[in-house]
Biotite code that builds the C-alpha atoms (Angstrom):
import biotite.structure as struc

atoms = struc.array([
    struc.Atom([-18.982, -42.504, 17.426], chain_id="A", res_id=1, res_name="MET", atom_name="CA", element="C"),
    struc.Atom([-15.773, -40.927, 18.722], chain_id="A", res_id=2, res_name="TRP", atom_name="CA", element="C"),
    struc.Atom([-13.910, -41.772, 15.531], chain_id="A", res_id=3, res_name="LEU", atom_name="CA", element="C"),
    struc.Atom([-16.690, -40.217, 13.467], chain_id="A", res_id=4, res_name="PHE", atom_name="CA", element="C"),
    struc.Atom([-16.473, -37.010, 15.497], chain_id="A", res_id=5, res_name="LEU", atom_name="CA", element="C"),
    struc.Atom([-12.694, -36.927, 15.147], chain_id="A", res_id=6, res_name="ILE", atom_name="CA", element="C"),
    struc.Atom([-12.609, -37.584, 11.395], chain_id="A", res_id=7, res_name="PHE", atom_name="CA", element="C"),
    struc.Atom([-15.430, -35.145, 10.646], chain_id="A", res_id=8, res_name="VAL", atom_name="CA", element="C"),
    struc.Atom([-15.140, -32.615, 13.463], chain_id="A", res_id=9, res_name="GLY", atom_name="CA", element="C"),
    struc.Atom([-11.398, -31.941, 13.317], chain_id="A", res_id=10, res_name="VAL", atom_name="CA", element="C"),
    struc.Atom([-11.300, -31.078, 9.593], chain_id="A", res_id=11, res_name="PRO", atom_name="CA", element="C"),
    struc.Atom([-14.329, -28.797, 9.988], chain_id="A", res_id=12, res_name="ILE", atom_name="CA", element="C"),
    struc.Atom([-12.638, -27.097, 12.952], chain_id="A", res_id=13, res_name="LEU", atom_name="CA", element="C"),
    struc.Atom([-9.393, -26.722, 10.976], chain_id="A", res_id=14, res_name="GLU", atom_name="CA", element="C"),
    struc.Atom([-11.214, -25.163, 8.004], chain_id="A", res_id=15, res_name="ILE", atom_name="CA", element="C"),
    struc.Atom([-13.018, -22.726, 10.309], chain_id="A", res_id=16, res_name="ALA", atom_name="CA", element="C"),
    struc.Atom([-9.733, -21.745, 11.973], chain_id="A", res_id=17, res_name="LEU", atom_name="CA", element="C"),
    struc.Atom([-8.022, -21.263, 8.589], chain_id="A", res_id=18, res_name="PHE", atom_name="CA", element="C"),
    struc.Atom([-10.846, -18.972, 7.477], chain_id="A", res_id=19, res_name="VAL", atom_name="CA", element="C"),
    struc.Atom([-10.764, -16.946, 10.728], chain_id="A", res_id=20, res_name="LYS", atom_name="CA", element="C"),
    struc.Atom([-6.975, -16.618, 10.939], chain_id="A", res_id=21, res_name="VAL", atom_name="CA", element="C"),
    struc.Atom([-6.604, -16.043, 7.199], chain_id="A", res_id=22, res_name="GLY", atom_name="CA", element="C"),
    struc.Atom([-9.262, -13.339, 7.349], chain_id="A", res_id=23, res_name="GLY", atom_name="CA", element="C"),
    struc.Atom([-7.511, -11.651, 10.272], chain_id="A", res_id=24, res_name="ALA", atom_name="CA", element="C"),
    struc.Atom([-3.878, -11.749, 9.113], chain_id="A", res_id=25, res_name="ILE", atom_name="CA", element="C"),
    struc.Atom([-4.044, -12.676, 5.408], chain_id="A", res_id=26, res_name="GLY", atom_name="CA", element="C"),
    struc.Atom([-3.186, -15.740, 3.329], chain_id="A", res_id=27, res_name="LEU", atom_name="CA", element="C"),
    struc.Atom([0.620, -15.367, 3.264], chain_id="A", res_id=28, res_name="GLY", atom_name="CA", element="C"),
    struc.Atom([1.158, -15.065, 7.014], chain_id="A", res_id=29, res_name="PRO", atom_name="CA", element="C"),
    struc.Atom([-1.340, -17.875, 7.620], chain_id="A", res_id=30, res_name="THR", atom_name="CA", element="C"),
    struc.Atom([0.538, -20.270, 5.329], chain_id="A", res_id=31, res_name="LEU", atom_name="CA", element="C"),
    struc.Atom([3.868, -19.144, 6.808], chain_id="A", res_id=32, res_name="LEU", atom_name="CA", element="C"),
    struc.Atom([2.654, -19.941, 10.331], chain_id="A", res_id=33, res_name="ILE", atom_name="CA", element="C"),
    struc.Atom([1.528, -23.410, 9.252], chain_id="A", res_id=34, res_name="VAL", atom_name="CA", element="C"),
    struc.Atom([4.868, -24.143, 7.563], chain_id="A", res_id=35, res_name="ILE", atom_name="CA", element="C"),
    struc.Atom([6.909, -22.775, 10.491], chain_id="A", res_id=36, res_name="LEU", atom_name="CA", element="C"),
    struc.Atom([4.996, -24.818, 13.066], chain_id="A", res_id=37, res_name="THR", atom_name="CA", element="C"),
    struc.Atom([5.655, -27.956, 11.004], chain_id="A", res_id=38, res_name="ALA", atom_name="CA", element="C"),
    struc.Atom([9.400, -27.199, 10.818], chain_id="A", res_id=39, res_name="ILE", atom_name="CA", element="C"),
    struc.Atom([9.753, -26.207, 14.477], chain_id="A", res_id=40, res_name="ILE", atom_name="CA", element="C"),
    struc.Atom([7.560, -29.089, 15.613], chain_id="A", res_id=41, res_name="GLY", atom_name="CA", element="C"),
    struc.Atom([9.610, -31.599, 13.656], chain_id="A", res_id=42, res_name="THR", atom_name="CA", element="C"),
    struc.Atom([12.834, -30.312, 15.228], chain_id="A", res_id=43, res_name="ALA", atom_name="CA", element="C"),
    struc.Atom([11.326, -30.435, 18.726], chain_id="A", res_id=44, res_name="LEU", atom_name="CA", element="C"),
    struc.Atom([9.919, -33.904, 18.097], chain_id="A", res_id=45, res_name="MET", atom_name="CA", element="C"),
    struc.Atom([13.307, -35.188, 16.937], chain_id="A", res_id=46, res_name="ARG", atom_name="CA", element="C"),
    struc.Atom([15.083, -33.762, 19.991], chain_id="A", res_id=47, res_name="ARG", atom_name="CA", element="C"),
    struc.Atom([12.510, -35.024, 22.484], chain_id="A", res_id=48, res_name="GLN", atom_name="CA", element="C"),
    struc.Atom([12.254, -38.367, 20.692], chain_id="A", res_id=49, res_name="GLY", atom_name="CA", element="C"),
    struc.Atom([15.996, -38.899, 21.053], chain_id="A", res_id=50, res_name="MET", atom_name="CA", element="C"),
    struc.Atom([15.767, -37.980, 24.740], chain_id="A", res_id=51, res_name="ALA", atom_name="CA", element="C"),
    struc.Atom([12.908, -40.465, 25.199], chain_id="A", res_id=52, res_name="ALA", atom_name="CA", element="C"),
    struc.Atom([14.959, -43.156, 23.453], chain_id="A", res_id=53, res_name="LEU", atom_name="CA", element="C"),
    struc.Atom([17.898, -42.432, 25.774], chain_id="A", res_id=54, res_name="ALA", atom_name="CA", element="C"),
    struc.Atom([15.596, -42.734, 28.826], chain_id="A", res_id=55, res_name="ARG", atom_name="CA", element="C"),
    struc.Atom([14.249, -46.029, 27.481], chain_id="A", res_id=56, res_name="LEU", atom_name="CA", element="C"),
    struc.Atom([17.765, -47.407, 26.990], chain_id="A", res_id=57, res_name="GLN", atom_name="CA", element="C"),
    struc.Atom([18.720, -46.275, 30.486], chain_id="A", res_id=58, res_name="GLN", atom_name="CA", element="C"),
    struc.Atom([15.649, -47.968, 32.009], chain_id="A", res_id=59, res_name="GLN", atom_name="CA", element="C"),
    struc.Atom([16.404, -51.195, 30.145], chain_id="A", res_id=60, res_name="LEU", atom_name="CA", element="C"),
    struc.Atom([20.065, -51.159, 31.213], chain_id="A", res_id=61, res_name="GLU", atom_name="CA", element="C"),
    struc.Atom([19.043, -50.665, 34.843], chain_id="A", res_id=62, res_name="GLN", atom_name="CA", element="C"),
    struc.Atom([16.400, -53.386, 34.612], chain_id="A", res_id=63, res_name="GLY", atom_name="CA", element="C"),
    struc.Atom([13.626, -50.872, 35.279], chain_id="A", res_id=64, res_name="GLY", atom_name="CA", element="C"),
    struc.Atom([10.114, -50.644, 33.924], chain_id="A", res_id=65, res_name="ASP", atom_name="CA", element="C"),
    struc.Atom([10.200, -49.345, 30.315], chain_id="A", res_id=66, res_name="PRO", atom_name="CA", element="C"),
    struc.Atom([6.493, -48.488, 30.159], chain_id="A", res_id=67, res_name="VAL", atom_name="CA", element="C"),
    struc.Atom([6.933, -44.782, 30.994], chain_id="A", res_id=68, res_name="GLY", atom_name="CA", element="C"),
    struc.Atom([9.573, -44.042, 28.355], chain_id="A", res_id=69, res_name="PRO", atom_name="CA", element="C"),
    struc.Atom([7.654, -46.095, 25.773], chain_id="A", res_id=70, res_name="ILE", atom_name="CA", element="C"),
    struc.Atom([4.443, -44.161, 26.491], chain_id="A", res_id=71, res_name="ALA", atom_name="CA", element="C"),
    struc.Atom([6.286, -40.839, 26.286], chain_id="A", res_id=72, res_name="HIS", atom_name="CA", element="C"),
    struc.Atom([7.905, -41.904, 23.019], chain_id="A", res_id=73, res_name="GLY", atom_name="CA", element="C"),
    struc.Atom([4.539, -42.895, 21.554], chain_id="A", res_id=74, res_name="ALA", atom_name="CA", element="C"),
    struc.Atom([2.997, -39.546, 22.527], chain_id="A", res_id=75, res_name="LEU", atom_name="CA", element="C"),
    struc.Atom([5.973, -37.692, 21.038], chain_id="A", res_id=76, res_name="ILE", atom_name="CA", element="C"),
    struc.Atom([5.340, -39.602, 17.809], chain_id="A", res_id=77, res_name="LEU", atom_name="CA", element="C"),
    struc.Atom([1.658, -38.600, 17.918], chain_id="A", res_id=78, res_name="VAL", atom_name="CA", element="C"),
    struc.Atom([2.727, -35.000, 18.558], chain_id="A", res_id=79, res_name="ALA", atom_name="CA", element="C"),
    struc.Atom([4.945, -35.132, 15.488], chain_id="A", res_id=80, res_name="GLY", atom_name="CA", element="C"),
    struc.Atom([2.132, -36.444, 13.323], chain_id="A", res_id=81, res_name="MET", atom_name="CA", element="C"),
    struc.Atom([-0.170, -33.701, 14.593], chain_id="A", res_id=82, res_name="LEU", atom_name="CA", element="C"),
    struc.Atom([2.453, -31.036, 13.896], chain_id="A", res_id=83, res_name="LEU", atom_name="CA", element="C"),
    struc.Atom([2.974, -32.292, 10.358], chain_id="A", res_id=84, res_name="LEU", atom_name="CA", element="C"),
    struc.Atom([-0.777, -32.175, 9.715], chain_id="A", res_id=85, res_name="THR", atom_name="CA", element="C"),
    struc.Atom([-1.594, -28.694, 8.426], chain_id="A", res_id=86, res_name="PRO", atom_name="CA", element="C"),
    struc.Atom([-3.876, -26.783, 10.740], chain_id="A", res_id=87, res_name="GLY", atom_name="CA", element="C"),
    struc.Atom([-3.963, -24.665, 13.853], chain_id="A", res_id=88, res_name="PHE", atom_name="CA", element="C"),
    struc.Atom([-5.894, -27.068, 16.075], chain_id="A", res_id=89, res_name="PHE", atom_name="CA", element="C"),
    struc.Atom([-3.644, -30.041, 15.284], chain_id="A", res_id=90, res_name="THR", atom_name="CA", element="C"),
    struc.Atom([-0.541, -27.844, 15.718], chain_id="A", res_id=91, res_name="ASP", atom_name="CA", element="C"),
    struc.Atom([-1.778, -26.729, 19.129], chain_id="A", res_id=92, res_name="THR", atom_name="CA", element="C"),
    struc.Atom([-2.475, -30.324, 20.197], chain_id="A", res_id=93, res_name="MET", atom_name="CA", element="C"),
    struc.Atom([0.935, -31.420, 18.891], chain_id="A", res_id=94, res_name="GLY", atom_name="CA", element="C"),
    struc.Atom([2.789, -28.640, 20.701], chain_id="A", res_id=95, res_name="LEU", atom_name="CA", element="C"),
    struc.Atom([0.923, -29.423, 23.915], chain_id="A", res_id=96, res_name="LEU", atom_name="CA", element="C"),
    struc.Atom([1.966, -33.089, 23.657], chain_id="A", res_id=97, res_name="LEU", atom_name="CA", element="C"),
    struc.Atom([5.604, -31.993, 23.431], chain_id="A", res_id=98, res_name="LEU", atom_name="CA", element="C"),
    struc.Atom([5.354, -30.653, 26.994], chain_id="A", res_id=99, res_name="ILE", atom_name="CA", element="C"),
    struc.Atom([6.424, -33.464, 29.396], chain_id="A", res_id=100, res_name="PRO", atom_name="CA", element="C"),
    struc.Atom([3.899, -32.437, 32.087], chain_id="A", res_id=101, res_name="ALA", atom_name="CA", element="C"),
    struc.Atom([1.047, -32.657, 29.559], chain_id="A", res_id=102, res_name="VAL", atom_name="CA", element="C"),
    struc.Atom([2.268, -36.098, 28.444], chain_id="A", res_id=103, res_name="ARG", atom_name="CA", element="C"),
    struc.Atom([2.365, -37.210, 32.097], chain_id="A", res_id=104, res_name="ASP", atom_name="CA", element="C"),
    struc.Atom([-1.274, -36.148, 32.522], chain_id="A", res_id=105, res_name="ARG", atom_name="CA", element="C"),
    struc.Atom([-2.341, -37.889, 29.288], chain_id="A", res_id=106, res_name="VAL", atom_name="CA", element="C"),
    struc.Atom([-0.538, -41.084, 30.371], chain_id="A", res_id=107, res_name="ILE", atom_name="CA", element="C"),
    struc.Atom([-2.163, -40.956, 33.815], chain_id="A", res_id=108, res_name="ALA", atom_name="CA", element="C"),
    struc.Atom([-5.595, -40.364, 32.249], chain_id="A", res_id=109, res_name="TRP", atom_name="CA", element="C"),
    struc.Atom([-5.109, -43.221, 29.783], chain_id="A", res_id=110, res_name="GLY", atom_name="CA", element="C"),
    struc.Atom([-3.711, -45.521, 32.462], chain_id="A", res_id=111, res_name="GLY", atom_name="CA", element="C"),
    struc.Atom([-6.955, -45.262, 34.432], chain_id="A", res_id=112, res_name="LYS", atom_name="CA", element="C"),
    struc.Atom([-8.942, -46.388, 31.398], chain_id="A", res_id=113, res_name="ARG", atom_name="CA", element="C"),
    struc.Atom([-6.789, -49.271, 30.178], chain_id="A", res_id=114, res_name="ILE", atom_name="CA", element="C"),
    struc.Atom([-7.409, -52.814, 31.301], chain_id="A", res_id=115, res_name="THR", atom_name="CA", element="C"),
    struc.Atom([-4.739, -55.399, 30.578], chain_id="A", res_id=116, res_name="VAL", atom_name="CA", element="C"),
    struc.Atom([-5.927, -58.916, 29.893], chain_id="A", res_id=117, res_name="GLN", atom_name="CA", element="C"),
    struc.Atom([-4.033, -61.997, 28.829], chain_id="A", res_id=118, res_name="THR", atom_name="CA", element="C"),
    struc.Atom([-5.398, -64.616, 26.514], chain_id="A", res_id=119, res_name="VAL", atom_name="CA", element="C"),
    struc.Atom([-3.705, -67.855, 25.548], chain_id="A", res_id=120, res_name="SER", atom_name="CA", element="C"),
    struc.Atom([-4.596, -70.192, 22.734], chain_id="A", res_id=121, res_name="PHE", atom_name="CA", element="C"),
    struc.Atom([-3.724, -73.809, 22.122], chain_id="A", res_id=122, res_name="GLY", atom_name="CA", element="C"),
    struc.Atom([-2.871, -76.599, 24.463], chain_id="A", res_id=123, res_name="GLN", atom_name="CA", element="C"),
    struc.Atom([-1.136, -75.966, 27.712], chain_id="A", res_id=124, res_name="THR", atom_name="CA", element="C"),
    struc.Atom([2.093, -77.839, 28.158], chain_id="A", res_id=125, res_name="ARG", atom_name="CA", element="C"),
    struc.Atom([2.285, -80.371, 30.913], chain_id="A", res_id=126, res_name="ARG", atom_name="CA", element="C"),
    struc.Atom([5.445, -80.165, 32.888], chain_id="A", res_id=127, res_name="SER", atom_name="CA", element="C"),
    struc.Atom([7.757, -83.132, 32.603], chain_id="A", res_id=128, res_name="ALA", atom_name="CA", element="C"),
    struc.Atom([8.151, -85.311, 35.661], chain_id="A", res_id=129, res_name="PRO", atom_name="CA", element="C"),
    struc.Atom([10.942, -84.133, 37.899], chain_id="A", res_id=130, res_name="HIS", atom_name="CA", element="C"),
    struc.Atom([14.073, -86.221, 37.645], chain_id="A", res_id=131, res_name="ARG", atom_name="CA", element="C"),
    struc.Atom([16.936, -85.835, 40.057], chain_id="A", res_id=132, res_name="PRO", atom_name="CA", element="C"),
    struc.Atom([20.122, -84.312, 38.691], chain_id="A", res_id=133, res_name="ALA", atom_name="CA", element="C"),
    struc.Atom([22.849, -86.800, 37.773], chain_id="A", res_id=134, res_name="PRO", atom_name="CA", element="C"),
    struc.Atom([25.702, -87.163, 40.211], chain_id="A", res_id=135, res_name="PRO", atom_name="CA", element="C"),
    struc.Atom([28.685, -84.868, 39.693], chain_id="A", res_id=136, res_name="ALA", atom_name="CA", element="C"),
    struc.Atom([31.120, -86.032, 37.060], chain_id="A", res_id=137, res_name="GLY", atom_name="CA", element="C"),
    struc.Atom([28.476, -87.948, 35.074], chain_id="A", res_id=138, res_name="ASN", atom_name="CA", element="C"),
    struc.Atom([28.222, -86.610, 31.494], chain_id="A", res_id=139, res_name="ASP", atom_name="CA", element="C"),
    struc.Atom([25.198, -88.746, 30.542], chain_id="A", res_id=140, res_name="THR", atom_name="CA", element="C"),
    struc.Atom([22.049, -86.918, 29.485], chain_id="A", res_id=141, res_name="ILE", atom_name="CA", element="C"),
    struc.Atom([18.814, -88.906, 29.816], chain_id="A", res_id=142, res_name="ASP", atom_name="CA", element="C"),
    struc.Atom([16.242, -88.054, 27.091], chain_id="A", res_id=143, res_name="VAL", atom_name="CA", element="C"),
    struc.Atom([12.979, -89.435, 25.742], chain_id="A", res_id=144, res_name="ASP", atom_name="CA", element="C"),
    struc.Atom([12.601, -89.512, 21.962], chain_id="A", res_id=145, res_name="TYR", atom_name="CA", element="C"),
    struc.Atom([10.501, -90.964, 19.172], chain_id="A", res_id=146, res_name="GLU", atom_name="CA", element="C"),
    struc.Atom([11.758, -91.866, 15.688], chain_id="A", res_id=147, res_name="VAL", atom_name="CA", element="C"),
    struc.Atom([9.552, -90.485, 12.906], chain_id="A", res_id=148, res_name="ILE", atom_name="CA", element="C"),
    struc.Atom([9.607, -92.101, 9.491], chain_id="A", res_id=149, res_name="ASP", atom_name="CA", element="C"),
    struc.Atom([10.442, -89.286, 7.059], chain_id="A", res_id=150, res_name="GLU", atom_name="CA", element="C"),
    struc.Atom([8.609, -90.995, 4.159], chain_id="A", res_id=151, res_name="ASP", atom_name="CA", element="C"),
    struc.Atom([5.374, -91.650, 6.033], chain_id="A", res_id=152, res_name="ALA", atom_name="CA", element="C"),
    struc.Atom([2.481, -89.187, 5.609], chain_id="A", res_id=153, res_name="PRO", atom_name="CA", element="C"),
    struc.Atom([1.894, -86.983, 8.673], chain_id="A", res_id=154, res_name="ARG", atom_name="CA", element="C"),
    struc.Atom([-1.817, -86.579, 8.703], chain_id="A", res_id=155, res_name="GLY", atom_name="CA", element="C"),
    struc.Atom([-4.855, -87.608, 6.781], chain_id="A", res_id=156, res_name="SER", atom_name="CA", element="C"),
    struc.Atom([-4.639, -84.941, 4.076], chain_id="A", res_id=157, res_name="SER", atom_name="CA", element="C"),
    struc.Atom([-1.546, -86.222, 2.310], chain_id="A", res_id=158, res_name="GLY", atom_name="CA", element="C"),
    struc.Atom([-0.229, -82.655, 2.014], chain_id="A", res_id=159, res_name="TRP", atom_name="CA", element="C"),
    struc.Atom([2.265, -83.116, 4.831], chain_id="A", res_id=160, res_name="THR", atom_name="CA", element="C"),
    struc.Atom([4.257, -85.980, 3.290], chain_id="A", res_id=161, res_name="LYS", atom_name="CA", element="C"),
    struc.Atom([7.839, -85.022, 2.505], chain_id="A", res_id=162, res_name="HIS", atom_name="CA", element="C"),
    struc.Atom([8.818, -85.100, -1.197], chain_id="A", res_id=163, res_name="PRO", atom_name="CA", element="C"),
    struc.Atom([11.292, -87.803, -2.226], chain_id="A", res_id=164, res_name="LYS", atom_name="CA", element="C"),
])
């Protein structure tokens, strides 16, 4: 239902705002404002995106948690997309997302609503039996192996046999 409201409600809101603003200041200034916000927003997005990338690299070099810089970078990308979308509402939302304090609030709000779960598929590996390390100076490596006949089919389908 939320997606329906977004994809129907936002365009209707944008059209209404275009009509109101265009009626108040005229067509030329309205189009100029839309074009200028796209240009200015793109420049701001590029600058803040580079800063977010630098923070991410710094966190990774220090061995820190990269989640914050990644979340900020993602919201800067969303802000850029909103600024490139023609309209006053989307421009306002995009400009708001370029403010670091607003991004912090959005991240905190989203963090309360996200649940992380892990799912694994397939067989779990059994750990090999522990073998003591060889004495120092011994270059022998003890391995277990099985020889597989390359010409033998590997399954019942016949599709897995190697060509000759």
